[in-house]
N, C-alpha and C positions, 0 to 999 in steps of 0.2 A: 623083605629085602627090596630096595629100590633099585631100578635099573636106570642107568644113565647113558646118554648118547650125545654125540657132538654132531650138530646139524648146521649146515651152511645153507642159507636160503636167499635166492635172488630178491633184491629189495624192490625191483620194479614189476616183475611178473609173479613173484611169490613161488616160483618153482624151486623144488629142492635140488640144490647143486651137489651136496654130498652128505651122506649119513654114515657115521662111524661110531661103533660101540665104544663107550668110555674105557672098557677093559682092554681094548685093542689100541688105545691111543698110546702115543709116546710119552715119556716122562715129561718132556717139555710142554706138550699139549695138556697134560694133567695139571702141571704147575700153573700154566696160564689160566685154566679153568678155575683152579682153586683160588688164585689171586684175584681173579674177576669176582668171584663169589664173596670173598672176604671184603673186597672194596665195596661191594653193593650191600654189605650188611647181612648177608644170608647166612653167614658163619659166625658163631659166637654171639649172635644177638646183641643186646644192649651193652654188654661187658666188652666186646670187641670194638663197638662204636665209641665207648667211652676211652678205650686205650688209644684209638685213632685220634680222637678229639685231643687227648693230652699230648700226643706226639705233634700234632699240628700246632698246638699252642706253644709247645717248646720250640719249634722251628721259628715261629714268630718272635718269641721272647729272645732267642738267640741273635736273630737279626736286629731287633731293636737295641739290645745291649751293645752289639757291635757298632752300630751307627751311633749310639750315644757315646761309647768310648772314643771313636774316631773324632766325632765333633767336639768333644770335651778336650782332647789333646790338641786339635787344631786351633781351637779358640784360645787356649792357655798359652800356646807357644808363641803367638803373634806379639803379644806385649813384652814377653820376655825377650824376644829376638830384637825388638826395637830398643829395649833397655840396654842389651849387651852391645848393639851397634853404636849407641850413643856413648858408651864408655870408651871406645877405642879411637 
């Protein structure tokens, strides 16, 4: 069984500011520790990293498709508006 602890260390002096056993931590502190480990790739190994990569590429693709849709509509509407104004 591995024992875990939450340790806060002063960055300048290296002194231990606080030491708290993981079992005594609140749910929020445990959640933050879990998400930090997940983000660092310590949980799930290569499979979790591949899922994160797919999610990141999905966000990029969503942004690119939204921009392309916006620009496509904007470019196509200008000639149509000119044609409609010339007819009146």
